C-alpha atoms as one frame of an Amber mdcrd trajectory, in Angstrom:
protein
  82.129 -97.252  17.570  78.380 -97.522  18.151  76.739-100.803  17.314  74.277
-101.000  14.440  71.453-101.458  16.936  72.396 -98.300  18.852  72.641 -96.354
  15.595  69.197 -97.575  14.509  67.759 -96.524  17.886  69.248 -93.035  17.449
  67.826 -92.783  13.940  64.351 -93.835  15.133  64.538 -91.302  17.966  65.516
 -88.489  15.573  62.754 -89.498  13.142  60.190 -89.293  15.933  61.480 -85.834
  16.918  61.351 -84.619  13.311  57.819 -85.941  12.856  56.691 -84.299  16.086
  58.212 -80.986  15.055  56.526 -81.314  11.693  53.160 -81.816  13.347  53.706
 -78.736  15.478  54.784 -76.419  12.674  52.653 -77.663   9.782  49.158 -76.309
   9.118  46.301 -78.199  10.728  43.048 -78.889   8.946  39.758 -77.944  10.553
  36.398 -77.601   8.833  38.111 -77.406   5.450  40.370 -74.519   6.559  44.092
 -74.727   7.107  44.942 -73.779  10.644  48.321 -72.145  11.234  49.202 -72.123
  14.917  51.563 -69.423  16.080  55.176 -70.123  16.973  54.994 -67.207  19.413
  55.474 -68.656  22.874  53.487 -65.746  24.342  50.486 -66.492  22.095  50.753
 -70.188  21.200  47.206 -70.474  19.833  47.325 -67.492  17.489  45.637 -68.677
  14.275  43.627 -71.500  15.871  40.090 -71.930  14.539  37.393 -72.070  17.231
  33.653 -71.495  17.247  32.268 -68.321  18.759  30.838 -70.380  21.616  34.278
 -71.847  22.302  35.807 -68.376  22.158  33.471 -66.988  24.818  33.885 -70.056
  26.994  37.663 -70.495  26.841  39.549 -67.836  24.897  37.955 -64.472  25.658
  39.282 -64.096  29.207  42.636 -65.325  30.563  43.019 -68.516  28.503  46.292
 -69.487  30.207  47.099 -69.250  33.916  50.795 -68.609  33.232  50.790 -66.424
  30.069  49.471 -62.868  29.798  47.870 -62.938  26.355  44.630 -61.617  24.909
  42.902 -63.029  21.818  40.397 -61.420  19.505  38.127 -63.576  17.344  37.971
 -62.967  13.605  35.426 -65.079  11.732  36.474 -68.243  13.538  40.185 -67.556
  13.967  42.004 -66.473  17.115  44.145 -63.364  16.682  46.532 -62.383  19.464
  46.733 -58.722  20.414  50.395 -57.667  20.249  52.038 -55.945  23.204  52.837
 -52.230  22.816  56.259 -50.627  23.057  56.951 -47.652  25.328  56.186 -44.828
  22.823  52.911 -46.519  21.823  51.897 -46.978  25.456  52.795 -43.374  26.316
  50.693 -41.997  23.458  47.812 -44.339  24.314  47.774 -43.274  27.977  47.901
 -39.569  27.086  45.020 -39.879  24.625  42.973 -42.023  27.016  43.399 -39.376
  29.723  42.249 -36.721  27.252  39.091 -38.693  26.446  38.409 -39.317  30.128
  38.653 -35.595  30.842  36.229 -34.883  28.030  33.702 -37.445  29.255  33.972
 -36.246  32.855  32.935 -32.808  31.603  30.473 -34.014  28.948  28.683 -37.055
  30.293  27.488 -38.319  26.926  29.280 -41.665  26.639  31.139 -44.483  28.369
  34.562 -45.913  27.599  35.631 -49.523  27.271  39.225 -50.699  27.358  41.180
 -53.179  29.491  40.619 -55.927  26.878  36.842 -55.531  26.809  35.453 -56.824
  23.529  32.582 -55.811  21.307  30.808 -57.730  18.545  30.916 -56.887  14.839
  28.627 -58.305  12.182  29.995 -57.547   8.733  28.357 -58.012   5.338  30.493
 -60.333   3.227  29.158 -61.861  -0.014  31.978 -64.411  -0.026  30.552 -66.066
   3.094  27.750 -68.639   2.611  25.590 -66.739   5.103  26.356 -63.397   3.465
  28.014 -62.084   6.568  30.881 -62.775   8.931  31.498 -61.982  12.546  34.310
 -60.760  14.740  34.967 -59.869  18.348  37.407 -56.992  18.660  39.022 -55.681
  21.816  39.740 -52.051  20.954  42.447 -50.192  22.819  39.730 -47.604  23.475
  36.057 -47.863  22.618  33.480 -45.085  23.057  29.815 -45.997  23.559  27.416
 -43.062  23.352  24.513 -42.877  25.772  22.314 -42.890  22.649  23.726 -46.225
  21.414  20.802 -48.619  20.823  22.515 -51.410  22.790  22.739 -50.948  26.543
  26.035 -51.136  28.371  26.949 -51.019  32.031  25.300 -53.937  33.819  27.487
 -55.545  36.446  27.285 -58.943  34.718  28.502 -57.650  31.323  32.001 -58.712
  30.298  31.687 -57.634  26.664  29.607 -55.157  24.690  27.047 -56.811  22.440
  26.581 -53.736  20.263  28.899 -51.698  18.054  31.104 -49.003  19.564  30.479
 -45.507  18.236  34.188 -44.658  18.217  37.250 -46.903  18.256  40.845 -45.894
  18.951  43.641 -48.343  18.197  47.281 -47.859  19.155  49.113 -49.176  16.106
  50.483 -52.707  16.453  53.528 -52.777  14.206  55.971 -55.409  15.413  55.242
 -57.138  12.084  53.910 -55.876   8.761  50.867 -58.123   9.129  50.012 -56.517
  12.476  50.295 -53.008  11.004  48.043 -53.989   8.093  45.505 -55.442  10.502
  44.989 -52.010  12.100  45.390 -49.821   9.015  43.543 -51.936   6.439  41.553
 -54.877   7.808  40.148 -53.278  10.952  39.596 -49.985   9.162  37.483 -51.758
   6.528  35.579 -53.896   9.021  34.881 -51.084  11.480  33.418 -49.008   8.647
  31.247 -51.895   7.411  30.056 -52.578  10.968  29.074 -48.921  11.496  31.773
 -47.545  13.843  31.288 -43.808  13.277  34.847 -42.639  13.991  38.101 -44.595
  13.917  41.415 -43.204  15.162  44.805 -44.849  14.673  47.540 -43.674  17.071
  51.083 -44.107  15.787  53.990 -42.390  17.592  56.118 -42.791  14.456  53.566
 -40.734  12.555  53.510 -42.957   9.465  50.006 -44.275  10.160  48.583 -41.601
  12.477  45.112 -41.178  10.982  41.646 -40.054  12.053  38.531 -41.153  10.188
  34.804 -40.529  10.205  32.140 -42.617   8.500  30.997 -41.204   5.162  27.362
 -40.042   5.241  26.226 -42.188   2.303  28.513 -45.241   2.299  30.149 -47.669
   4.719  33.617 -46.243   4.113  35.793 -43.831   6.045  36.718 -40.281   5.159
  39.872 -38.871   6.702  39.547 -36.104   9.295  42.186 -33.491   8.494  43.447
 -30.886  10.975  42.124 -27.358  10.457  44.278 -24.307   9.708  45.362 -24.226
  13.358  46.384 -27.912  13.125  43.516 -28.921  15.407  41.593 -32.172  14.836
  37.849 -31.962  15.612  35.554 -34.888  16.360  32.041 -34.733  14.933  30.845
 -37.581  17.135  31.935 -35.896  20.391  31.070 -32.183  20.164  33.912 -30.062
  21.508  36.431 -32.899  21.648  39.480 -31.558  19.856  43.243 -31.810  20.069
  46.238 -30.209  18.434  47.991 -32.545  16.020  51.537 -31.870  17.267  50.446
 -32.429  20.880  50.149 -36.125  20.078  53.948 -36.133  20.128  54.520 -33.462
  22.801  51.898 -34.927  25.172  51.635 -31.856  27.436  50.675 -32.124  31.096
  47.060 -31.444  32.067  47.914 -28.122  33.720  49.337 -26.862  30.439  46.357
 -28.154  28.456  43.920 -26.478  30.844  45.476 -23.085  29.991  45.246 -23.752
  26.245  42.065 -22.540  24.518  42.003 -25.738  22.443  41.476 -27.858  25.565
  40.217 -25.446  28.223  36.585 -26.306  27.554  36.976 -29.839  28.857  40.364
 -30.253  30.581  39.861 -28.984  34.150  37.185 -26.496  33.049  37.348 -23.265
  35.041  41.058 -23.710  35.748  42.013 -21.114  33.147  39.611 -18.556  34.633
  40.899 -19.280  38.127  44.536 -18.862  37.106  43.692 -15.675  35.209  41.851
 -14.255  38.241  44.799 -15.112  40.500  47.162 -13.450  38.057  45.035 -10.285
  37.952  44.846 -10.234  41.758  48.611 -10.621  42.055  49.199  -7.832  39.526
  46.839  -5.545  41.429  48.545  -6.337  44.709  51.941  -5.612  43.191  50.658
  -2.337  41.729  49.192  -1.346  45.098  52.448  -2.194  46.891  54.375  -0.129
  44.360  52.020   2.830  44.854  52.347   2.608  48.641  56.131   2.502  48.333
  55.992   5.577  46.090  53.807   7.461  48.591  56.097   6.555  51.489  59.096
   7.785  49.563  57.239  11.003  48.666  56.283  11.669  52.326  59.827  11.119
  53.472
């Protein structure tokens, strides 16, 4: 049997462990706010409160040398961006390629992605200052050439203005993450003046496309037309067929489709049509020559 002294040592050791675990899992107090640090080993500081200055200095880019994690900043709190699954990533890449094709043909805007952030200032009467701030890293952000804030200098690591369009691939590993995209970000993007907001969801439950209402800082849903085509007002001529978000056709197929032919490899459809006509003429000529040869014989 263990001696009483050994047993007391074991009890003290266990008490220390329990207290340490309690400190790690219990909310921390900072500036009157309860700070809930994440138990996610891939985003251990999710929920930490930091100033905006601290965020830019430490948390905006590569906060850990050994963990691939990206944090947004929401009114003082770090929010980790969840990792996508394969269907979400596939849909995101297809849609990003579509936008790139459009902007190669219509040079009216720039794109940001790759964890580039932009700054939101949002009216909020519950805040002492009357407003709150956030730094969001949209999956895709569109900045029109006419945007009042310049973008593109070599020293810029974030966009100081408001994106004209934002596209988010739904983060839905938890209900809270899904609500962040479909409710919180939707509300905040509208209040900040993002003109169009698209939510990509391969499951289809939350696939939505919104434009800013003309008289209020709220979104109106963009519905497909009778041909099931969604049209952007912000980007003239940018359109896509609703069911193609699931089919994700190759570019060569899109270039032969009238819905996309205006901006996906423009001229390709005319070239293919001309080749087809030339081949049909050649075949007709060969058939006529064969007929004449047979007639002469």
